[in-house]
C-alpha positions in Angstrom: 75.8 -139.3 210.2 78.4 -142.1 210.2 77.3 -144.4 207.4 77.3 -148.2 207.8 79.5 -148.5 204.8 82.3 -146.6 206.6 82.2 -148.6 209.8 85.4 -150.4 210.7 86.3 -153.0 213.2 86.9 -151.4 216.6 84.7 -148.3 215.9 82.5 -147.1 218.7 79.1 -146.3 217.2 76.3 -143.9 218.4 74.0 -143.6 215.4 70.4 -143.8 214.3 69.8 -146.8 212.0 66.8 -148.6 210.5 66.1 -152.0 212.1 65.5 -154.1 209.0 64.7 -157.2 210.9 64.7 -158.5 214.5 64.9 -162.1 215.7 65.1 -163.7 219.1 67.7 -166.4 219.3 69.5 -168.4 222.0 73.2 -169.0 222.8 74.5 -172.5 223.3 73.8 -172.2 227.0 70.2 -171.2 226.4 70.4 -167.4 227.0 68.2 -165.3 224.8 69.7 -162.5 222.6 68.5 -160.4 219.7 69.9 -160.8 216.2 69.2 -157.7 214.1 69.7 -156.5 210.5 70.6 -152.8 210.6 70.3 -150.6 207.5 71.0 -147.2 206.1 71.3 -145.9 202.5 74.9 -147.1 202.3 74.3 -150.8 203.2 73.4 -153.3 205.9 75.2 -154.9 208.9 74.3 -157.5 211.5 73.6 -156.3 215.0 73.7 -158.4 218.2 72.2 -157.6 221.6 73.7 -160.1 224.0 72.5 -158.5 227.2 68.8 -157.8 227.3 68.6 -156.8 230.9 69.4 -153.1 230.8 69.8 -150.2 228.4 67.6 -151.8 225.8 64.2 -150.2 225.3 61.3 -152.0 223.5 61.5 -151.7 219.7 60.2 -153.6 216.7 61.5 -154.3 213.2 61.2 -151.5 210.6 61.6 -148.8 213.4 64.3 -146.3 213.4 66.5 -146.9 216.5 69.4 -145.1 218.2 72.1 -147.7 218.9 75.3 -147.5 220.9 77.9 -150.2 220.6 81.2 -151.5 219.2 81.9 -152.8 215.7 83.4 -156.3 215.7 84.3 -158.9 213.1 82.8 -162.4 213.0 83.6 -164.9 210.3 85.0 -162.2 208.0 81.9 -160.0 208.3 81.4 -156.9 210.5 78.7 -156.8 213.1 77.6 -154.3 215.8 77.6 -155.5 219.4 74.9 -153.2 220.9 75.0 -152.2 224.6 72.3 -149.5 224.5 69.2 -149.0 222.3 66.1 -146.8 222.1 63.6 -145.9 219.5 64.7 -142.7 217.6 62.7 -139.6 218.1 61.1 -137.5 215.4 63.6 -135.1 214.0 66.6 -137.3 214.7 66.5 -138.9 211.2 65.4 -138.4 207.6 63.9 -141.6 206.1 65.6 -141.0 202.7 69.0 -141.5 204.4 68.0 -145.1 205.3 66.9 -146.5 202.0 69.6 -148.1 199.8 69.6 -146.6 196.3 71.2 -147.6 193.0 74.5 -145.9 192.5 73.3 -145.0 189.0 71.0 -142.0 188.3 67.4 -143.3 188.1 66.2 -141.0 185.3 69.2 -141.6 183.2 68.7 -145.4 183.4 65.0 -145.0 182.6 65.7 -142.9 179.6 68.1 -145.6 178.3 65.3 -148.1 178.8 62.9 -145.9 176.8 65.4 -145.6 174.0 65.4 -149.3 173.6 61.6 -149.3 173.7 61.4 -146.8 170.9 63.6 -149.0 168.8 61.0 -151.8 168.8 59.5 -152.0 165.3 56.8 -154.7 165.9 53.6 -152.6 166.4 51.8 -154.7 168.9 54.9 -155.4 171.0 55.7 -151.7 171.1 52.2 -150.9 172.1 52.4 -153.4 174.9 55.7 -151.9 176.2 54.3 -148.4 176.0 51.2 -149.5 177.9 53.5 -150.2 180.9 56.5 -148.0 180.6 54.9 -144.8 179.1 51.2 -144.8 179.7 50.9 -146.2 183.2 52.2 -143.6 185.7 51.6 -145.9 188.8 53.6 -148.7 187.2 56.4 -146.4 186.2 56.7 -145.0 189.7 56.8 -148.4 191.3 59.2 -149.8 188.7 61.7 -147.0 189.3 61.5 -147.3 193.1 61.4 -151.1 193.5 64.3 -153.4 194.3 64.9 -156.6 192.2 65.0 -158.8 195.3 64.4 -158.9 199.0 68.1 -159.7 199.8 70.0 -161.7 197.2 70.9 -159.1 194.5 69.9 -155.6 193.5 68.1 -155.3 196.9 68.0 -151.5 196.8 65.6 -148.8 195.5 66.2 -148.6 191.7 67.5 -152.2 191.7 64.7 -153.5 189.5 65.4 -150.7 186.9 69.1 -151.3 187.1 68.8 -155.0 186.7 66.3 -154.7 183.8 68.5 -152.3 182.0 71.6 -154.5 182.3 69.7 -157.5 181.2 68.3 -155.6 178.2 71.8 -154.4 177.3 73.2 -157.9 177.4 70.3 -159.1 175.2 71.1 -156.3 172.7 74.6 -157.6 172.5 73.3 -161.2 171.9 71.2 -159.9 169.0 74.3 -158.4 167.3 76.3 -161.6 167.7 73.6 -164.1 166.9 71.5 -162.9 163.9 69.0 -165.7 164.3 67.6 -164.1 167.4 64.3 -162.2 166.9 65.4 -158.9 168.4 62.0 -157.3 169.0 60.8 -160.4 170.8 63.9 -160.8 173.0 64.1 -157.2 174.0 60.4 -157.1 174.8 61.0 -160.1 177.1 64.1 -158.5 178.6 62.1 -155.3 179.4 59.2 -157.2 180.9 60.8 -160.2 182.5 60.6 -158.9 186.1 57.6 -156.5 186.0 55.8 -158.9 188.4 58.3 -157.8 191.1 56.4 -154.5 191.4 53.7 -156.6 193.1 55.7 -159.5 194.4 57.7 -157.1 196.7 56.4 -154.3 198.9 57.9 -150.8 198.8 60.7 -149.6 201.0 61.5 -149.6 203.9 59.8 -153.0 204.2 60.9 -154.4 200.8 59.4 -157.7 201.8 57.2 -160.3 200.0 53.5 -159.4 199.7 50.8 -162.0 200.1 50.4 -162.0 196.3 54.2 -162.5 195.9 54.3 -165.3 198.4 51.4 -167.1 196.8 52.1 -166.6 193.1 55.6 -165.3 192.6 56.8 -162.6 190.2 56.8 -164.9 187.1 53.1 -165.8 187.3 52.2 -162.2 188.3 54.2 -160.9 185.3 52.4 -163.2 183.0 49.0 -162.1 184.4 50.0 -158.4 183.9 51.1 -159.0 180.4 48.1 -161.0 179.5 45.8 -158.2 180.8 47.5 -155.6 178.7 47.7 -157.8 175.6 43.9 -158.3 175.7 43.5 -154.5 175.3 45.6 -154.2 172.2 43.7 -154.9 169.0 45.1 -157.5 166.7 47.8 -158.8 169.0 49.1 -161.9 167.2 48.4 -165.2 169.1 51.8 -166.7 168.2 53.7 -163.6 169.5 51.6 -163.6 172.6 52.4 -167.2 173.4 56.1 -166.8 172.5 56.5 -163.7 174.7 54.7 -165.4 177.6 56.9 -168.5 177.2 60.0 -166.3 177.4 58.8 -164.8 180.7 57.8 -168.2 182.1 61.2 -169.7 181.2 63.5 -166.9 182.3 64.7 -168.7 185.4 65.8 -171.6 183.3 65.2 -174.6 185.6 62.3 -175.9 187.5 64.2 -175.9 190.8 64.8 -172.1 190.4 61.1 -171.4 190.1 60.7 -171.5 186.3 57.3 -173.0 185.3 58.9 -173.9 181.9 62.4 -174.6 180.6 63.5 -172.5 177.6 62.1 -173.9 174.4 62.9 -170.9 172.2 66.2 -169.3 171.3 65.0 -166.0 172.7 64.0 -167.7 176.0 67.4 -169.2 176.4 69.1 -165.9 175.6 67.0 -164.1 178.2 67.7 -166.7 180.8 71.4 -166.4 180.2 71.4 -162.6 180.4 69.2 -162.6 183.6 71.5 -165.2 185.2 74.6 -163.3 184.2 73.6 -160.0 185.7 72.2 -161.5 188.8 75.3 -163.6 189.5 77.9 -160.9 188.7 75.9 -158.3 190.8 75.8 -160.8 193.7 79.5 -161.4 193.5 80.2 -157.6 193.4 78.0 -157.1 196.4 79.7 -159.9 198.3 83.1 -158.3 197.6 82.0 -154.8 198.4 83.7 -154.7 201.8 87.2 -153.6 200.8 88.5 -154.5 204.2 87.5 -158.1 203.9 90.5 -160.1 202.8 91.1 -163.8 202.0 88.4 -166.3 201.5 85.0 -164.8 202.4 83.1 -168.0 203.1 80.6 -170.1 201.1 78.1 -168.1 199.1 75.1 -170.5 198.7 73.6 -168.6 195.7 76.9 -169.0 193.9 77.5 -172.5 195.2 81.1 -171.6 196.0 83.6 -170.2 198.5 84.7 -166.8 197.2 87.5 -164.3 197.6 88.7 -161.0 196.0 91.1 -161.1 193.1 94.6 -160.4 194.4 96.4 -159.2 191.2 
């Protein structure tokens, strides 16, 4: 198997890939073509089928397909110009080879997360965290396997766990540098801030928005999940409940970024900064992951800037 991450301009490709998405588009002269997103465990690449008249069998998105074509470069990004395509046959592929996975060991990351959980001294907050991360096997399985986004950052299996761990580690550092922060409250918020993504996004290979995700979004879903568990914990303090829910509601920081509330607590501000830091740095790292891409790489809308690799 010649992985997508190893493809280079000029390569002739004959491989099975996962068709992540399929769109019908038109050239400037009105000729139809297919624009595809192709995927394996190593990454994704755009695919184009300019000639639909021959050598292209019927296929749909989320099918495994055998493609033949040439790797070309367009606007500093690689794409596969496909001349032949058919649906892959059973035995020609192993699904696990086509799901992108975190580069870090899943169980090691989860154990680090549990170490943080065990350090929480507030009894009701610890019971709440254990209700999710220790006592709910279905949630744990989904949390370990889910991505943190459909496409923007951490869009791979284990991405939600990786992102949550990084955000929690950043928040732990904030607690050491700013003693006014209530550590148990902030770390509980860090561990739970994106739990709603286990229901906002479907599992792989689709990794797409569910109906619930489209209608409610992960912030509202997460608040619902937390509220349900809190109601089952005797003596959960009302003030702690409201403060933790506020931290979740405010972690995107701004209304235009989908946050129902702006941070009104120190811990809410700290979580927003940690979440934004990890998301933006991971996005930049993913943008720069093609070591053969040189010079300015184009405008990245989520960073609101044209970007390039450091040359020193």
